[in-house]
C-alpha positions as CSV (number, residue, x, y, z in Angstrom):
1,M,-2.6,35.2,-13.7
2,A,0.7,33.3,-13.8
3,T,1.7,30.8,-11.3
4,K,5.4,30.0,-10.4
5,T,6.2,26.6,-9.0
6,I,9.3,26.4,-6.9
7,V,11.0,23.0,-6.6
8,V,13.0,22.5,-3.5
9,D,15.9,20.0,-3.0
10,D,14.6,17.3,-0.6
11,I,17.9,17.0,1.1
12,D,18.7,20.7,2.0
13,G,15.9,22.8,1.0
14,Y,17.9,24.6,-1.7
15,D,15.4,26.2,-4.3
16,G,17.8,27.1,-7.1
17,E,16.7,26.9,-10.9
18,D,18.9,23.6,-11.1
19,V,16.6,21.7,-8.8
20,A,14.7,18.9,-10.6
21,R,13.1,15.5,-10.3
22,R,16.0,13.0,-10.5
23,E,15.3,9.2,-10.9
24,F,17.8,6.6,-9.8
25,E,18.0,2.9,-9.2
26,V,19.3,0.9,-6.4
27,G,19.1,-3.0,-6.1
28,G,16.4,-3.2,-8.8
29,G,14.2,-0.6,-7.1
30,K,13.6,2.8,-8.8
31,Y,13.4,5.9,-6.9
32,A,12.7,9.7,-7.6
33,I,13.7,12.7,-5.4
34,D,14.0,16.4,-6.1
35,L,17.7,17.5,-6.1
36,G,19.8,20.4,-7.1
37,D,23.0,19.7,-9.3
38,A,25.3,19.5,-6.3
39,N,23.3,16.9,-4.3
40,Y,22.6,15.1,-7.5
41,K,26.5,14.7,-8.1
42,K,26.9,13.5,-4.4
43,L,24.1,10.9,-5.0
44,G,25.8,9.8,-8.1
45,E,29.1,9.4,-6.2
46,L,27.4,7.5,-3.3
47,L,25.6,5.2,-5.7
48,A,28.9,4.4,-7.5
49,E,30.5,3.6,-4.2
50,L,27.4,1.5,-3.1
51,A,27.2,-0.4,-6.6
52,P,29.9,-3.1,-5.7
53,F,28.0,-4.0,-2.7
54,V,24.8,-4.1,-4.1
55,E,25.9,-6.3,-7.1
56,R,27.5,-8.9,-4.7
57,A,24.6,-8.9,-2.2
58,A,21.8,-11.4,-2.1
59,V,18.2,-10.5,-2.2
60,V,16.4,-11.3,1.0
61,K,12.7,-12.1,0.5
62,Q,10.3,-11.2,3.2
63,A,8.6,-14.1,5.0
64,G,5.2,-14.6,3.8
65,R,2.3,-14.2,6.2
66,T,0.9,-17.3,7.5
67,R,-2.7,-18.0,6.3
68,K,-5.5,-18.9,8.6
69,S,-7.2,-22.2,7.8
70,S,-10.6,-21.8,5.9
71,A,-12.4,-22.5,9.1
72,E,-10.9,-19.5,10.8
73,T,-11.7,-17.0,8.0
74,T,-14.8,-15.2,7.4
75,P,-16.5,-16.5,4.4
76,R,-16.9,-14.0,1.5
77,L,-20.2,-12.6,0.7
78,Q,-21.6,-13.1,-2.8
79,G,-22.2,-10.0,-4.7
80,Y,-21.6,-7.6,-1.7
81,T,-18.5,-5.8,-0.5
82,N,-17.3,-4.9,2.9
83,T,-18.4,-1.4,2.2
84,D,-22.0,-2.7,1.6
85,V,-21.9,-4.4,5.0
86,R,-20.5,-1.2,6.7
87,A,-23.3,0.9,5.1
88,W,-26.0,-1.5,6.0
89,A,-24.7,-1.8,9.6
90,A,-24.7,2.0,10.0
91,E,-28.3,2.1,8.7
92,Q,-29.1,-0.4,11.4
93,G,-27.3,1.4,14.1
94,I,-24.8,-1.2,14.5
95,E,-21.3,0.0,15.3
96,V,-18.3,-1.5,13.2
97,G,-14.8,-0.9,14.0
98,R,-12.5,0.7,11.3
99,S,-10.5,-2.6,10.9
100,K,-12.2,-6.0,11.1
101,I,-15.9,-6.5,10.8
102,D,-17.2,-8.9,13.5
103,D,-18.5,-12.1,12.4
104,E,-21.8,-11.3,14.0
105,V,-22.2,-8.3,11.8
106,Y,-21.7,-10.6,8.7
107,E,-24.2,-13.2,10.1
108,R,-26.8,-10.4,10.5
109,F,-26.2,-9.0,7.1
110,V,-26.5,-12.5,5.5
111,A,-29.8,-12.9,7.3
112,A,-31.1,-9.7,6.1
113,H,-29.7,-10.3,2.6
114,P,-30.2,-14.1,1.9
115,D,-28.6,-13.5,-1.7
116,A,-25.4,-12.6,0.0
117,R,-24.9,-16.2,1.3
118,P,-21.5,-17.4,0.0
119,D,-21.4,-20.5,-2.1
120,A,-20.6,-23.6,-0.3
121,R,-17.5,-24.7,-1.8
122,P,-15.7,-28.0,-1.0
123,A,-12.2,-27.5,0.5
124,G,-9.2,-28.5,-1.7
């Protein structure tokens, strides 16, 4: 049995034979989009108009996240992952949220798995 794949223009839904994956670059980033010849031509014209602005613009770097001090972060487990902690907690009937694992759950896990106790590393 034969299968036919129809590629559709991401801009206007056109599904002609000329629709294809088109790659282009803007400001150092590489992008891909499915376009027919007409929309690909429009994209080329827009990129040509945009080029002088991008060339003269400065890159704005995103501000970094502030790090918590080591006293505020949960110590890492040695030889175990958060997935291991979640699986163990589920076996014990302990509810764990989808995002952060409570410190109490880590403490109980380490108590049940002494080999998971993190190394005591000096700060600095």
